Each structure stands twice: as structure tokens, then as C-alpha cells.
C-alpha positions as MATLAB code, in Angstrom:
seq = 'XXXXXXXXXXXXXXXXXXXXXXXXXXXXXXXXXXXXXXXXXXXXXXXXXXXXXXXXXXXXXXXXXXXXXXXXXXXXXXXXXXXXXXXXXXXXXXXXXXXXXXXXXXXXXXXXXXXXXXXXXXXXXXXXXXXXXXXXXXXXXXXXXXXXXXXXXXXXXXXXXXXXXXXXXXXXXXXXXXXXXXXXXXXXXXXXXXXXXXXXXXXXXXXXXXXXXXXXXXXXXXXXXXXXXXXXXXXXXXXXXXXXXXXXXXXXXXXXXXXXXXXXXXXXXXXXXXXXXXXXXXXXXXXXXXXXXXXXXXXXXXXXXXXXXXXXXXXXXXXXXXXXXXXXXXXXXXXXXXXXXXXXXXXXXXXXXXXXXXXXXXXXXXXXXX';
ca = [
      -0.115    0.148   -0.372;
       1.534    3.546   -1.386;
       2.496    5.155    1.724;
       1.202    9.358    1.958;
       3.488   12.275    0.649;
       5.202   14.592    2.803;
       2.500   17.490    1.641;
      -0.286   15.078    2.223;
       0.628   14.298    6.004;
       0.652   18.405    6.047;
      -2.411   19.581    7.738;
      -4.681   21.920    5.400;
      -5.792   24.841    6.320;
      -9.277   25.951    5.343;
     -11.560   28.766    6.270;
     -15.091   28.152    6.123;
     -18.311   30.697    5.780;
     -19.725   31.361    9.306;
     -23.723   30.936    8.948;
     -23.983   32.461   12.817;
     -21.162   34.737   14.914;
     -21.055   34.471   18.313;
     -22.022   37.585   19.669;
     -19.113   37.779   21.975;
     -16.741   38.241   17.982;
     -17.739   41.657   18.059;
     -15.911   42.480   21.101;
     -13.057   40.037   21.544;
     -11.950   40.805   18.067;
     -11.876   43.963   17.449;
     -10.315   44.670   21.030;
      -7.625   42.315   19.882;
      -7.020   43.743   16.792;
      -5.516   46.857   18.275;
      -4.003   44.557   20.600;
      -1.555   43.381   18.074;
      -1.437   46.919   16.800;
       0.144   48.585   19.515;
       2.450   45.125   20.099;
       3.570   45.757   16.701;
       3.893   49.567   16.739;
       5.909   48.944   20.210;
       8.049   47.138   18.327;
       8.271   50.101   15.867;
       9.007   52.748   19.306;
      11.627   50.157   20.389;
      13.690   50.148   17.357;
      13.770   53.705   17.702;
      15.857   53.340   21.170;
      12.497   54.236   23.389;
      10.859   52.423   26.146;
       7.586   51.112   24.507;
       6.116   51.215   27.513;
       7.320   54.654   28.803;
       6.165   55.975   25.189;
       2.879   54.940   25.332;
       2.433   56.188   29.016;
       3.333   59.681   27.295;
       0.915   59.718   24.239;
      -1.869   58.200   27.183;
      -0.941   61.435   29.941;
      -0.578   63.971   26.882;
      -4.120   63.190   25.190;
      -6.079   62.016   28.648;
      -3.619   62.702   31.686;
      -4.677   66.943   31.613;
      -7.524   68.724   31.408;
      -5.289   70.156   28.764;
      -4.624   67.988   26.758;
      -8.254   66.317   27.412;
      -9.774   69.783   25.670;
      -6.909   69.438   22.203;
      -8.343   65.934   22.390;
     -11.942   67.323   22.045;
     -10.712   69.721   19.716;
      -8.985   67.261   17.357;
     -12.297   64.431   18.056;
     -14.415   67.237   16.336;
     -13.861   66.726   12.610;
     -13.500   62.864   13.193;
     -16.922   62.827   14.468;
     -18.341   64.083   11.776;
     -16.827   62.996    8.998;
     -16.776   60.048   10.640;
     -20.136   59.699   10.148;
     -20.494   60.893    6.819;
     -18.622   58.092    5.900;
     -20.237   55.242    8.396;
     -23.881   56.001    6.367;
     -22.275   54.909    3.136;
     -20.875   52.083    4.169;
     -23.760   50.642    5.808;
     -24.626   50.565    1.978;
     -21.543   48.792    0.964;
     -20.620   53.096   -0.637;
     -16.852   53.039   -0.092;
     -17.058   56.736    0.177;
     -13.046   57.690    0.155;
     -13.474   61.480   -0.636;
     -14.852   62.834    2.640;
     -11.916   65.107    3.026;
     -12.228   66.465   -0.463;
     -15.680   67.040    0.455;
     -14.256   68.587    4.612;
     -12.326   70.598    2.410;
     -15.358   71.650   -0.053;
     -17.438   72.634    3.536;
     -14.378   74.420    4.840;
     -14.557   76.598    1.558;
     -17.855   77.382    1.290;
     -18.360   78.077    4.877;
     -15.331   80.651    4.810;
     -17.412   81.736    1.566;
     -20.203   82.616    3.659;
     -18.150   84.119    6.652;
     -15.937   86.260    4.371;
     -18.244   88.160    2.262;
     -21.785   87.200    2.415;
     -21.806   87.902    6.401;
     -20.416   91.899    5.725;
     -22.422   92.315    2.380;
     -25.734   91.506    3.894;
     -24.830   93.346    7.562;
     -26.346   89.392    9.087;
     -26.961   88.550   12.914;
     -24.142   86.178   13.732;
     -25.905   83.563   14.989;
     -28.390   83.652   11.028;
     -24.175   84.247    9.271;
     -23.212   81.151   11.255;
     -26.724   79.038   10.399;
     -25.884   79.767    7.230;
     -22.063   78.223    7.158;
     -23.255   75.678    8.459;
     -25.661   75.072    5.273;
     -23.443   76.136    2.782;
     -21.434   73.842    4.399;
     -23.412   70.706    4.220;
     -24.972   71.552    0.243;
     -20.886   72.133   -1.102;
     -19.699   68.249    0.519;
     -23.040   67.180   -1.078;
     -22.940   68.252   -3.971;
     -19.284   66.788   -3.786;
     -20.227   63.359   -3.239;
     -23.093   63.361   -5.357;
     -20.738   63.188   -8.218;
     -19.250   59.444   -7.059;
     -23.329   58.573   -6.465;
     -24.446   59.977   -9.375;
     -21.546   57.592  -11.496;
     -21.872   54.786   -9.447;
     -26.232   55.011   -9.114;
     -26.718   56.156  -13.276;
     -23.094   54.683  -14.972;
     -22.164   51.618  -11.870;
     -18.621   53.489  -12.113;
     -16.935   52.872   -9.154;
     -16.939   54.525   -6.279;
     -13.504   53.712   -4.287;
     -11.551   55.712   -7.598;
     -13.565   58.385   -8.103;
     -14.182   59.751   -4.451;
     -10.966   59.330   -4.312;
     -10.022   61.451   -7.227;
     -11.928   63.515   -6.341;
     -10.027   65.515   -3.043;
      -7.140   66.223   -5.200;
      -9.319   68.153   -6.794;
     -11.286   69.551   -4.298;
      -7.950   70.449   -2.441;
      -6.821   72.407   -5.101;
      -9.728   73.816   -5.716;
      -9.727   75.185   -2.478;
      -6.144   76.308   -2.915;
      -6.637   78.245   -5.636;
      -8.796   80.382   -2.902;
      -6.533   80.532   -0.216;
      -3.220   81.219   -2.661;
      -4.721   83.594   -4.849;
      -8.548   85.203   -5.044;
      -9.397   85.165   -1.824;
      -5.484   85.431   -0.179;
      -5.020   88.742    2.641;
      -3.306   91.146    0.839;
      -2.681   92.163    5.257;
      -1.271   88.545    5.438;
       2.577   89.715    5.196;
       3.120   86.894    2.565;
       0.944   83.840    4.463;
      -1.278   82.097    1.518;
      -4.188   82.764    3.904;
      -7.302   84.087    3.985;
      -8.482   86.745    6.576;
      -9.657   86.272    9.399;
     -13.523   85.844   10.100;
     -14.754   88.476   12.421;
     -14.582   87.146   15.866;
     -18.911   87.590   15.927;
     -19.257   84.231   13.377;
     -16.322   81.917   15.214;
     -18.039   78.804   16.581;
     -18.684   79.784   20.722;
     -16.385   77.694   23.024;
     -17.841   75.250   25.272;
     -16.432   76.697   28.752;
     -19.185   75.650   30.541;
     -17.501   71.990   30.600;
     -16.736   71.246   34.104;
     -14.130   69.523   33.615;
     -12.374   71.375   31.213;
      -9.403   74.088   31.659;
     -10.467   78.028   31.312;
     -10.047   79.569   27.862;
      -9.994   75.670   26.124;
     -10.179   75.649   22.763;
     -13.374   73.646   22.074;
     -15.955   74.487   20.720;
     -20.115   74.318   19.658;
     -18.551   71.694   16.981;
     -18.290   69.277   19.770;
     -22.863   70.110   20.076;
     -22.913   69.805   16.634;
     -21.428   66.185   16.223;
     -23.253   64.585   19.369;
     -26.559   66.052   17.476;
     -25.752   64.378   14.116;
     -24.686   61.286   15.670;
     -29.273   61.010   17.399;
     -30.339   62.251   13.900;
     -28.552   59.470   12.148;
     -28.657   56.874   15.236;
     -33.134   57.463   14.260;
     -32.780   57.955   10.882;
     -30.758   54.725   10.247;
     -33.052   52.713   12.880;
     -36.475   54.284   13.218;
     -37.333   55.462    9.534;
     -38.721   53.310    6.381;
     -35.255   55.496    4.627;
     -32.672   53.285    7.535;
     -34.618   50.274    6.380;
     -33.947   50.449    3.411;
     -29.854   51.833    3.095;
     -30.211   48.651    4.913;
     -31.075   46.230    3.311;
     -29.895   47.486    0.155;
     -26.149   47.184    2.038;
     -27.230   43.195    2.934;
     -28.677   42.887   -0.115;
     -29.611   44.486   -3.420;
     -31.250   41.867   -5.090;
     -33.949   41.446   -2.296;
     -34.159   45.220   -2.358;
     -34.574   45.462   -5.610;
     -36.735   43.147   -6.291;
     -38.801   44.409   -3.032;
     -39.064   47.329   -5.611;
     -36.738   49.651   -3.631;
     -35.023   52.839   -5.325;
     -31.447   51.194   -5.011;
     -30.366   54.043   -8.062;
     -32.133   57.217   -5.758;
     -30.910   55.688   -2.277;
     -27.331   55.642   -3.831;
     -27.054   59.377   -4.731;
     -28.958   60.330   -1.517;
     -26.674   58.562    0.908;
     -23.409   60.056   -0.825;
     -24.980   63.078   -0.146;
     -26.091   62.362    3.722;
     -22.569   61.458    3.533;
     -20.597   64.410    1.904;
     -23.230   67.002    3.279;
     -21.580   65.440    7.220;
     -17.989   65.656    5.910;
     -18.517   69.217    5.043;
     -20.230   70.198    8.179;
     -16.663   68.456    9.312;
     -15.164   71.130    7.447;
     -16.765   74.634    8.408;
     -16.525   73.009   12.199;
     -12.378   72.546   11.814;
     -12.532   76.417   10.085;
     -15.530   78.696   11.814;
     -13.771   76.686   15.573;
     -10.192   76.425   15.276;
      -8.761   78.137   12.508;
     -10.917   80.742   12.142;
      -9.546   81.109    8.393;
      -9.223   79.396    5.078;
      -5.711   78.696    5.047;
      -3.257   75.888    3.947;
      -2.881   72.574    6.581;
      -6.490   72.628    7.424;
      -6.891   69.074    7.758;
      -4.222   66.937    8.273;
      -5.484   64.031    6.917;
      -9.354   64.089    8.426;
     -11.486   62.278    6.146;
      -8.754   59.731    5.814;
      -8.865   58.714    9.285;
     -12.135   58.923    9.594;
     -12.724   56.027    7.566;
     -11.101   54.205   10.353;
     -13.101   55.703   12.945;
     -15.966   54.581   11.358;
     -14.296   51.142   10.689;
     -13.551   50.447   14.423;
     -16.803   52.212   15.168;
     -18.823   48.894   13.342;
     -20.597   52.122   11.437;
     -22.582   52.814   15.121;
     -23.029   56.268   15.206;
     -22.380   56.676   18.312;
     -19.161   53.617   18.489;
     -18.852   56.909   16.223;
     -18.287   59.424   18.792;
     -16.068   57.520   21.164;
     -13.425   56.095   18.400;
     -13.202   59.992   17.344;
     -12.074   60.892   20.767;
      -9.700   58.431   21.145;
      -8.131   58.726   17.843;
      -8.409   62.345   18.366;
      -5.910   61.599   21.879;
      -3.417   59.546   19.320;
      -3.175   63.093   17.282;
      -2.292   65.057   20.052;
       0.034   62.244   21.789;
       1.813   62.133   18.627;
       2.578   66.252   19.374;
       3.721   64.897   22.924;
       6.025   62.066   22.086;
       7.828   64.587   19.569;
       8.349   66.856   21.981;
       8.799   65.151   25.363;
      10.579   62.091   24.088;
      12.703   63.206   20.905;
      10.312   60.157   18.588;
       8.768   61.473   15.645;
       4.977   62.978   15.543;
       4.717   59.780   12.142;
       4.388   57.327   15.132;
       1.100   58.713   15.730;
       0.591   57.953   11.544;
       2.040   54.465   12.084;
      -0.125   53.749   15.042;
      -3.436   54.307   12.779;
      -2.609   52.533    9.443;
      -1.384   49.642   11.909;
      -4.815   49.564   14.099;
      -6.653   49.443   10.163;
      -4.091   46.608    8.672;
      -5.389   44.515   12.044;
      -9.239   46.078   11.726;
      -9.743   44.363    8.653;
      -8.000   41.542    8.743;
      -9.683   40.947   11.845;
     -13.032   41.159    9.952;
     -12.087   37.814    8.140;
     -12.412   35.779   11.656;
     -15.493   37.334   11.604;
     -17.259   36.332    8.829;
     -14.906   33.124    8.584;
     -13.531   29.829   11.186;
     -10.225   28.428   10.383;
     -10.797   24.840    9.147;
      -7.308   22.442    9.553;
      -7.340   18.917    8.078;
];
């Protein structure tokens, strides 16, 4: 009788799709993924001759160990909250909106136009000017999101490519206004627009008890919380939210049920872009108070990681955005105190996304060894 060969004696590993996933996997896999990402990051930090434990401790204390650090963390988290909510609703429908960064810039541009020109020309009251800035930002971001939505719904063009490429178009468009058309002649050569009138800056939330006086946390935090509540209600308590979920989970069943798939694709991309545009308005009117280069250090891209880690849950997005806001603040902290490059925080973000996406395999498939 022939003996099995060496390759035949080796165990065979295969992936079998899960019919139902245990409830605990939804918690264990993200925690394990983030833990592995931090361990990998520790190896990178150690390669720089720094104790990883001390580095992580300094990062945590810099972001959450003081009232000032917590305030700066919330400031960084606000645009991540709004942009994360935007991409999460698109992801619910399996629409991969990678264009939140461009939509954020377009929202900031539209809001700056209202604040710099419409507000003084029409002598608007400040509350009305801020409201119009919000509406203009949502309109600009929504229209920018509608472009890949129409291309996807009508022509079946891949929305990943179109939304991503539109980021570069949007940033170049806005910087043209910053550098040339709206450039402040009194800016001493710096490519910025003039400052908004102080009356239409987003109000500071000085009443939060655990934050120090004079902190930079602004009304955008309230806007993000309200947006999360509205989005949760729309997705879980309305017919439209039901259609969005069904189309994302089973487009064939949605089509047979007579759901308007093309219309919903366009509408979801508009809502997604509008929320990202609102993030741009909040950053411009609440922090920078003008349109300028470097307005966003990549909030629209980081929002993708935030949405995935939050499992596309609106309230989860708020929490994860705070954690990633702390990671951005921590990058500055370790650069100042431990002489590590600030890009360490960017590496950690990438590692977290990599391991979280890899962990998703185990929530959908089980490993069989034969």
C-alpha cells in the first residue's frame, strides 16, 4: 500500500464562512486587533531606542492626563466625529466613500465664503451667519459627494476611484482661492484668507466642568452629538434607514422588493458628503477661523478608520473619534518629550486599520484544520 507523501501528511487549513457569528466575537476581535497593532507599534518604537511602555504612557498622559490635553483631544475629535458619521452611513450601504477629505475641504470653502463675504455684505446677525455657514458647508460637501454617487448609481462607476480622485480636485480648488482669489493682502506673505469676524466664530464650550478655562473646545462638539442622534434615528427608526440597511446587505432582495436603489445611492452619498462638509466648517470656524493651508491633516482619511472601529454605529463613532483625537495629540506629545517623530501616531493609525480589517476575516469565517 502506497504511503502518503510528505505534502499529503501536512495539515490543510481552510476558511469556512460562518452562518452565524457568536455575539462575543464582535467585542473580542476588535480588542485583539487593536492589541496586536499596539504590540507591533511597540516593536517599532523599541527600534528607535525608546522604551515602548514609557512612550505609550507619555502618549496617554499627553492626551488624557490633564484638562488641557483632554481639551485638545476633543478639538481634534470633532472633525473626526462628523466625517466619521459621514463615511459610516455610506459604508452601511456598502458604498465606499473615500472622498470625505475632499468633501471636508469643500465644506470649509463654502462656509468661509459665507463668513468672509456674505456676512459683512448683508449685515447678517451672527447667529444667522453661523447657520448659513453650516448650510453652505453641508450643501457644498453634499454636492461633492453626489458626483461619485451619480456616477455609481447611473453608470456603475467604481465610487472608490472617483471619490478618492475628487479629493485632489477639491483640495487644489480650495488652495487656489487661498493662494490667489481670497488671499489676505495684509497677511505678510502667508497664503491665508483674512480672519473671520470674531462674532461668527463657533462659540467655545467654557461651561464643561473638567476642562480648563480658555480651552479651544467649540460648539462643533454639540453639532456632532446632535448629528449622531439624528443619524441613529434615521437609520433605525425610519423607512429610509431600513432601505439603506437592506440595500447594503442584499441589493438583489432590495431590487425585487421595489426599493429605489439608484435614488438611495445618490441620497446616501449626498448625506455622507454633507456631514463631511460640516466637519470642514467646524474646523474652519471653530479652530482656524480662516481658510488656510493645512486646515486638515487628513481628518477625512482617519475618519474611515474611526467608522470601521465603531462598527458603523453613530454613537460608537463619537467614542472612537475621541480615542483617535487623543492619538493625534499624543503624536505631538512624544515628539516634544521623547524625541520620537510625530509620524509614530500615523504609523499606529495605519497598524490599527490593518489589523482591524484583517480581524474582520475571523468574524465572517472560521478556520478549519484537516
